[in-house]
N, C-alpha and C positions, 0 to 999 in steps of 0.2 A: 504494500500500500504506500509506503513512504517513497519508494522508487518511482511509482507512478506520479505521486505528488511533485517530486523533484523534476521529473520530465515535463510535466504540464506547467509548472511554475518557472521553469528556466528562462523562457523569453521575458517574462515579467521581471524577474530578478536582474536580467541583463539591462532592461530599460531603466530600472531603478538605479543600478550601478552607474549607468551612463549619465543619468540626471544628477547624481551626486558628484561625479567628476566634473560635469559642466558647471555646477554650482561652485565647486572649489576654484575653478579657473576664473569664473566671473568675480568671486570675492577677492581673489588675489589681484586681479586686474583693477578692480575698483578701489582697493585699499593700498595700492602701490604709490607711495609718496613720490618716488622718482618719476613715475609716469605722469602724475598730476603736475609736477614741476615742469616737465617737458611740455605739457599742454598749455601751461601758463606762458612759457617762452614762445610757443608757436602762436598763441593768441596775441601776444604783444607784437610779434612780427607781422601778423595779419593786419593789426591796427595801424602799425607804422607804414605799411604798404598800401593803406587805404582800401583794403579788401573788405573790411567790416566797419560799421559806424561806431561812434563812441558809445552810444547806447547799448549796442550789441556787445561791445567789449566789456563794459561795466557789468552787464548782466552775467555774462559767462565767467568773468573774473570773480565775481562774488560767489557764484556757484562752486567754482574750483577751490577758492579759499575756504569756503564753508566745509567742503569735503576734506580738505587738508586739516582743518581744525578738528573735525570730528575724528579723524584717524589719530591725530596726536593725542586728543583727550582719551580716546579708547586705549591707546598704548600706555598712557600714564596711569589709568585705572587698573590695568593688568599688573603693573609693577607694584 
């Protein structure tokens, strides 16, 4: 009976495993301070080259700085 259960649930377990791995990658990417700093530099370059407006720059900069602050605060709480 357990062998049949394992065989029937194998595809589901594979999908769950894949979802967990994708979640890990997304969390790592979203919480990578180096990546956020690169995005800030790229944003500033776009603004200096007049590819985006000052309003767009300010909105995106605030979003990125808020993410950076949240990561820093979370790291401090873990210590």
